[in-house]
C-alpha positions in Angstrom: 0.0 0.0 0.0 2.8 2.4 0.8 4.5 1.7 -2.5 1.2 2.2 -4.3 0.0 5.4 -2.7 3.1 7.0 -1.2 5.8 5.9 -3.6 8.1 4.4 -1.0 9.7 2.1 -3.5 13.3 2.8 -4.6 13.5 5.7 -7.0 16.2 6.6 -9.5 17.8 9.9 -8.8 16.9 12.8 -11.1 20.1 13.3 -13.1 18.8 16.6 -14.5 19.2 18.4 -11.1 22.2 20.6 -11.2 23.7 22.2 -8.2 23.4 26.0 -8.4 27.0 26.5 -7.4 28.2 24.4 -10.3 26.9 26.0 -13.4 27.7 24.4 -16.8 30.6 25.9 -18.7 31.2 26.1 -22.4 34.3 28.1 -23.3 33.9 30.5 -26.2 36.0 30.1 -29.4 38.1 32.6 -31.2 36.1 31.9 -34.3 33.0 34.0 -34.7 31.2 31.3 -36.8 31.7 28.6 -34.2 30.2 30.8 -31.4 27.2 31.8 -33.5 26.6 28.2 -34.6 26.7 27.0 -31.0 24.2 29.6 -29.8 21.8 29.2 -32.7 21.8 25.4 -32.2 21.2 25.7 -28.5 18.2 27.9 -29.2 17.0 25.4 -31.9 17.3 28.1 -34.5 14.3 29.9 -33.1 12.9 32.7 -35.3 13.1 35.5 -32.7 16.8 35.1 -32.3 18.2 38.0 -34.2 21.8 38.2 -35.5 23.2 41.5 -36.8 26.5 41.3 -38.7 28.8 44.2 -37.9 32.3 45.4 -38.9 32.1 43.8 -42.4 31.4 40.4 -41.1 34.0 40.5 -38.3 31.5 40.8 -35.4 27.9 39.9 -34.6 25.3 41.3 -32.2 22.7 38.7 -31.0 19.5 39.2 -29.1 16.0 37.8 -28.7 13.7 40.4 -30.2 10.8 39.3 -28.1 12.6 40.2 -24.9 14.6 43.4 -25.8 13.5 47.0 -26.0 14.5 48.4 -29.4 14.9 51.9 -28.0 17.2 50.7 -25.2 19.1 48.7 -27.8 19.7 51.9 -29.8 20.5 54.1 -26.8 22.8 51.7 -25.0 24.8 50.3 -28.0 24.5 52.3 -31.2 24.1 55.8 -29.9 27.6 55.9 -28.1 29.2 54.9 -31.4 27.2 57.3 -33.5 28.0 60.2 -31.2 31.7 59.3 -31.2 32.0 58.4 -27.5 33.5 55.0 -28.3 34.8 53.5 -31.5 34.0 49.9 -30.6 30.9 48.3 -29.1 33.1 46.1 -26.8 34.5 49.3 -25.2 31.1 50.6 -24.0 31.4 51.1 -20.2 28.1 49.5 -19.3 29.0 46.1 -20.8 29.9 42.9 -19.0 32.4 40.5 -20.4 32.4 36.7 -20.2 34.1 33.8 -21.9 31.4 31.2 -21.1 28.8 30.6 -23.9 26.4 29.1 -21.3 26.4 32.4 -19.4 25.8 34.1 -22.7 22.7 31.9 -23.2 21.4 33.0 -19.8 22.0 36.6 -20.7 20.0 36.2 -23.9 17.1 34.6 -22.0 17.1 37.6 -19.6 16.7 40.0 -22.5 20.3 41.1 -22.8 22.1 41.6 -26.1 25.6 40.0 -26.6 28.4 41.2 -28.9 30.8 38.6 -30.3 34.0 39.6 -32.3 36.0 37.3 -34.5 39.5 36.5 -33.1 38.5 37.1 -29.5 37.0 34.9 -26.8 35.4 37.9 -25.0 31.6 38.1 -25.2 30.1 41.5 -24.2 26.7 41.7 -22.6 24.3 44.7 -22.6 21.1 45.0 -20.5 18.4 46.1 -22.9 15.5 44.1 -21.4 12.0 45.3 -22.2 9.7 45.9 -19.2 6.0 45.9 -19.3 4.7 46.6 -15.8 1.2 47.5 -14.5 0.7 50.2 -11.9 1.2 49.3 -8.2 -2.5 49.6 -7.4 -4.2 48.2 -4.3 -4.9 44.4 -4.4 -8.5 43.6 -5.2 -8.7 40.9 -2.6 -7.1 42.8 0.3 -8.8 46.2 0.3 -8.6 48.3 3.4 -10.2 51.6 4.6 -7.2 53.4 6.0 -3.5 53.0 5.2 -1.4 52.6 2.0 -3.2 51.6 -1.2 -0.4 50.2 -3.2 0.3 46.6 -3.9 2.8 44.2 -5.5 2.9 43.5 -9.2 4.4 40.7 -11.4 7.9 42.3 -11.4 10.0 41.0 -8.5 12.4 44.0 -8.7 9.5 46.5 -8.3 8.1 44.4 -5.3 11.5 44.5 -3.6 11.7 48.2 -4.2 8.4 48.7 -2.4 9.8 46.8 0.6 13.1 48.7 0.5 11.3 52.0 0.5 9.6 51.0 3.8 12.6 49.5 5.5 15.6 51.8 5.0 17.9 49.5 7.0 21.1 47.8 6.1 19.9 44.6 7.9 17.3 43.9 5.2 18.8 40.9 3.4 17.7 39.5 0.1 18.8 36.2 -1.4 18.0 35.0 -4.9 17.2 31.5 -6.1 16.5 29.8 -9.4 13.6 27.4 -9.5 12.1 25.4 -12.3 14.4 23.3 -14.6 12.6 24.6 -17.7 11.2 28.0 -16.6 14.3 29.0 -14.6 12.3 31.6 -12.6 13.8 34.1 -10.2 12.9 33.8 -6.5 13.8 36.1 -3.7 14.1 35.4 0.1 13.7 38.5 2.3 14.5 38.7 6.0 16.1 41.1 8.6 19.5 39.9 9.6 20.0 40.1 13.3 16.2 39.8 13.9 15.2 36.7 12.0 16.3 33.3 13.4 19.2 32.0 11.3 18.0 28.5 11.7 14.7 29.5 10.1 16.4 31.0 7.2 18.6 28.0 6.7 15.6 25.6 6.9 13.7 27.6 4.2 16.8 27.7 2.0 17.3 24.0 2.5 13.7 23.3 1.4 13.9 25.6 -1.6 17.1 24.0 -2.9 15.3 20.6 -2.9 12.6 21.8 -5.3 12.9 19.7 -8.5 10.2 20.6 -11.1 10.2 21.7 -14.7 7.8 24.7 -14.0 7.4 27.0 -11.0 5.3 30.0 -12.0 3.4 30.9 -8.9 3.8 30.8 -5.1 1.2 28.2 -4.9 3.6 25.7 -6.4 6.4 26.7 -3.9 4.0 26.5 -1.0 3.1 22.9 -1.6 6.8 22.0 -2.0 8.1 23.5 1.3 5.1 23.4 3.7 5.2 20.9 6.6 1.9 19.1 5.9 0.6 19.3 2.4 -2.5 17.2 3.1 -3.8 19.6 5.8 -6.8 21.7 4.7 -5.4 24.7 6.7 -2.8 27.0 4.9 0.5 27.0 6.7 2.0 30.0 4.9 0.4 33.5 4.7 -0.3 34.8 1.2 -0.4 38.6 0.7 0.0 41.2 -2.0 0.3 44.2 0.4 3.8 45.7 1.0 2.8 47.0 4.4 1.8 43.6 5.5 5.0 42.1 4.3 7.0 44.8 6.1 5.2 44.3 9.4 5.9 40.5 9.3 9.6 41.1 8.4 10.0 43.5 11.4 8.5 40.7 13.6 11.2 38.4 12.4 9.5 36.3 9.7 10.7 35.5 6.2 9.1 36.6 3.0 9.3 34.6 -0.3 8.7 36.4 -3.6 8.5 34.8 -7.1 9.0 36.4 -10.5 5.8 36.7 -12.4 3.4 36.8 -9.4 2.3 39.6 -7.1 1.7 37.1 -4.2 4.3 36.9 -1.4 4.6 34.0 1.0 5.3 34.7 4.7 6.6 32.0 7.1 6.1 31.0 9.7 2.4 31.7 10.1 -0.2 30.8 12.7 -3.9 30.5 12.7 -4.5 33.9 14.2 -2.3 35.6 11.6 -4.9 34.8 8.9 -7.4 36.9 10.8 -5.3 40.0 11.1 -5.7 42.8 8.7 -3.9 46.1 8.2 -7.0 48.0 9.2 -6.7 46.6 12.7 -3.6 48.7 13.3 -4.9 51.8 11.4 -7.9 52.3 13.6 -8.5 52.8 17.3 -7.4 49.8 19.3 -10.8 49.0 20.8 -12.4 49.3 17.3 -9.7 47.0 15.9 -10.4 44.5 18.8 -14.1 44.6 18.1 -13.6 43.9 14.4 -11.1 41.1 15.1 -13.5 39.4 17.5 -16.2 39.5 14.8 -13.7 37.8 12.4 -12.8 35.1 14.9 -16.5 34.5 15.6 -17.1 34.1 11.9 -14.9 30.9 12.0 -17.5 29.2 14.3 -20.4 30.6 12.2 -19.0 29.6 8.8 -18.1 26.1 9.9 -20.8 25.2 12.3 -24.0 27.0 11.5 -25.4 24.7 8.8 -24.4 21.7 10.9 -26.1 23.2 14.0 -29.3 23.8 12.0 -29.4 20.3 10.7 -28.8 18.8 14.1 -31.6 20.9 15.7 -34.1 20.2 13.0 -33.3 16.4 12.7 -32.5 15.3 16.3 -32.8 18.0 18.9 -36.1 19.8 18.3 -36.3 20.4 22.1 -33.7 23.2 22.1 -36.0 25.4 20.0 -38.0 27.9 22.1 -41.7 27.1 22.3 -42.7 30.3 20.4 -40.6 29.2 17.4 -41.6 25.5 17.2 -44.6 26.0 15.1 -43.0 28.5 12.6 -40.0 26.2 12.1 -42.2 23.2 11.8 -44.3 24.9 9.1 -41.3 25.9 7.0 -39.8 22.3 6.9 -43.0 20.4 6.5 -43.3 21.1 2.8 -39.8 19.9 2.0 -39.7 16.4 0.5 -36.2 15.4 1.5 -34.3 15.5 4.8 -32.4 18.7 6.0 -29.1 17.1 5.1 -29.9 17.0 1.4 -31.4 20.4 1.7 -28.3 21.9 3.1 -26.0 20.2 0.6 -28.2 21.6 -2.3 -28.0 25.1 -1.0 -24.3 25.0 -0.2 -23.5 23.7 -3.7 -25.7 26.4 -5.2 -23.9 29.1 -3.3 -20.5 27.7 -4.4 -21.7 27.7 -8.0 -22.8 31.3 -7.8 -19.5 32.4 -6.2 -17.4 30.6 -8.8 -19.4 32.0 -11.6 -19.1 35.5 -10.2 -15.3 35.2 -10.1 -14.8 33.7 -13.5 -17.1 36.1 -15.4 -16.2 39.7 -16.2 -16.9 42.1 -13.3 -20.1 43.7 -14.5 -21.6 40.3 -15.4 -20.3 38.7 -12.2 -22.1 41.3 -10.1 -25.3 40.6 -12.1 -24.9 36.9 -11.4 -24.6 37.5 -7.7 -27.7 39.6 -7.6 -29.7 37.1 -9.7 -28.4 34.1 -7.7 -29.1 35.8 -4.4 -32.5 37.1 -5.1 -34.2 35.4 -8.0 -32.9 31.8 -7.5 -33.2 32.0 -3.7 -36.8 33.2 -3.9 -37.6 30.7 -6.6 -36.4 27.6 -4.8 -38.3 28.6 -1.6 -41.6 29.1 -3.5 -41.0 25.9 -5.4 -40.8 24.1 -2.0 -37.3 22.8 -2.7 -35.6 24.6 0.2 -37.1 26.2 3.4 -36.8 29.8 4.3 -34.6 29.1 7.4 -32.2 27.1 5.3 -31.7 30.0 2.9 -31.0 32.3 5.8 -28.6 29.8 7.4 -26.6 29.3 4.2 -26.5 33.0 3.4 -25.1 33.8 6.9 -22.6 31.0 6.5 -21.4 32.4 3.1 -21.1 36.0 4.6 -19.1 34.7 7.6 -16.7 32.9 5.3 -16.1 36.1 3.3 -15.2 38.1 6.4 -11.8 36.4 6.7 -9.0 38.6 5.2 -7.2 35.6 3.8 -8.8 33.9 0.7 -7.0 30.6 1.5 -8.5 30.5 5.0 -11.9 31.4 3.6 -11.7 28.4 1.2 -10.8 26.2 4.1 -13.8 27.2 6.1 -16.1 26.4 3.2 -14.5 23.0 2.8 -14.9 22.1 6.5 -18.6 22.8 6.2 -19.3 19.6 4.3 -17.9 17.0 6.8 -19.6 18.8 9.6 -22.9 18.7 7.7 -22.6 14.9 7.3 -21.7 14.4 10.9 -24.7 16.6 12.1 -27.1 14.8 9.8 -26.1 11.4 11.1 -25.2 11.9 14.8 -26.6 15.3 15.7 -24.8 17.3 18.4 -22.6 14.4 19.1 -21.3 14.5 15.5 -20.7 18.2 15.7 -18.8 17.8 18.9 -16.8 15.0 17.4 -16.0 17.0 14.3 -14.9 20.1 16.2 -12.7 17.9 18.4 -11.0 16.4 15.3 -10.4 19.9 13.8 -9.0 21.2 17.1 -6.7 18.1 17.5 -5.5 18.5 14.0 -4.8 22.2 14.4 -3.0 21.5 17.7 -0.7 19.0 16.0 -0.1 21.2 13.0 3.1 23.2 12.7 4.5 25.9 10.4 8.3 25.7 10.2 8.5 24.4 13.8 6.0 26.9 15.2 2.7 25.5 16.7 -0.2 26.5 14.5 -2.4 27.6 17.4 0.4 29.6 19.1 0.1 31.5 21.4 -3.0 29.7 22.7 -1.5 26.2 22.5 1.0 26.3 24.0 -0.3 29.2 26.1 1.8 32.3 26.3 0.0 35.2 28.1 2.3 37.9 26.9 1.6 37.1 23.2 -2.2 37.3 23.6 -1.9 41.1 23.2 -2.3 40.6 19.4 -4.5 37.6 19.0 -8.2 37.8 20.2 -7.7 41.4 21.0 -5.4 44.2 19.8 -4.0 46.3 22.7 -2.5 49.7 22.0 0.7 49.7 19.9 3.0 51.0 22.7 2.1 48.0 24.8 3.3 45.6 22.2 6.9 46.0 23.3 8.0 42.5 22.4 8.0 40.5 19.3 5.8 37.4 19.4 7.5 34.1 20.2 5.8 32.4 17.1 7.9 34.5 14.8 11.1 32.9 16.2 12.8 36.3 16.3 16.2 36.4 18.1 15.7 40.1 19.2 12.7 40.3 21.6 12.3 44.1 21.8 10.4 46.0 19.1 8.9 49.0 20.9 10.8 51.0 23.6 9.4 53.5 26.1 7.3 55.8 23.9 5.0 57.6 26.3 7.5 59.1 28.8 6.1 62.5 27.8 3.1 61.6 29.9 5.3 61.3 33.0 7.1 64.5 32.1 3.8 66.4 31.9 2.6 64.9 35.2 5.8 65.9 37.0 5.6 69.4 35.5 2.0 69.8 36.7 3.1 68.8 40.2 5.9 71.3 40.2 3.8 74.2 39.0 1.6 74.4 42.2 4.7 74.3 44.4 6.3 77.2 42.5 3.1 79.3 42.7 2.8 78.7 46.4 6.5 79.8 46.9 5.9 82.9 44.7 2.8 83.8 46.8 4.8 83.5 50.0 7.6 85.7 48.7 5.1 88.3 47.4 3.3 88.3 50.7 6.5 88.9 52.7 7.5 91.8 50.5 4.1 93.5 50.9 4.1 93.4 54.7 4.7 96.2 57.3 8.4 96.2 56.7 8.1 96.6 53.0 8.0 100.5 53.1 11.0 100.7 55.3 
């Protein structure tokens, strides 16, 4: 069984894995024709590989026209020669020189142009890459009321720039990796040196280096390769497209992983409560942020357990309904031909279909589908006697509660957990619901994210770290980094309200000074003052 399902039988090692430190080498030749033939053969004589013969056939300029910017090509290479600044392309100051044809191939794939001259082994490289970037607008799935409204884009350099502008510190360290044997994508690892645990950085680097796949084009691929338990429904790495959220986690001592071609950044380690935190919590008053966060955490119970609770009450535990509501509830469910379990499954599936259709269709049509699905279909199924009014209300509240979560991955998890609890409630009632929640709690207690307990700081309990979990205390009271970030520097906020003590001491000194001044004034105005 292990060999069949888990692949524990002996496997041949993948011989295509090449150590990053040992890049292949192919020395260049002194003959121009040999170098050009090697490069064209390596690119399978692709049509977008352009070769411009220069200096009466004694040199060649090669580039991929689909990756280069023609204006940059003219300004960086031909303009200096036309203006008389240099008499040879190889003498342009911005060029890089190599003698390795494999390195020249990588330069061409990055959008560079290479210059090869007959009788020389030197290959000059020029950066003329074309860039097509969209604006750094606010992410559609992480909107906030107050705070910055910019977001990451598909260019990894722009994303790192947004982080660098917010952390002007020499300790911000960035390490690059290459992933994907065919796609050869760039990946960046960001952390604060001296704050982040070095063992955490080494562990993440170790897992990234073991990735062996032809294609890595999104953080979702990377997440499945390096997370602790892939078969868990709960996400173990936080996904975000907001620079301010990444910066806040970096300051706490966590690690961020960026991937070229995707605006999503992975943050590790992450806990259950980090998925319920939003940037708005820290941009509003602390008691308002606490209230909103408590609503989000309550939405977890509502989204997972409300349909199951309704099914259990209607099917097994009618005695928990107040006497005044027994007859109205009985009348709504009497006309339904099938049991509440089937009724709930039908409504949950309909809600998921409407949600998926609203996402895939264009935005104006998607909004129309939501309105039609919520009003027309909901009203029609009730009038047709297929679903009761109470079931429509319960499923609608469940859907709204799942959308309250700031993280889309956690929201999807909540909707998935609804189905097993519905089956348990339809078969065992409250006992099934209790059993289901116990299994979820046990699983979350055993789950870890890079060595950090998933339910930290609740399990194991740490009173100091509860300042930013269920509630959000004032910022100046969060004077220590949370233990779940594995930071090696505990302090993050120093004494910041000493001005209050200064004002209090000044107010205490002012009455004393006024009393002393009054005494001195009174003594001067006495009977001996005239003399």
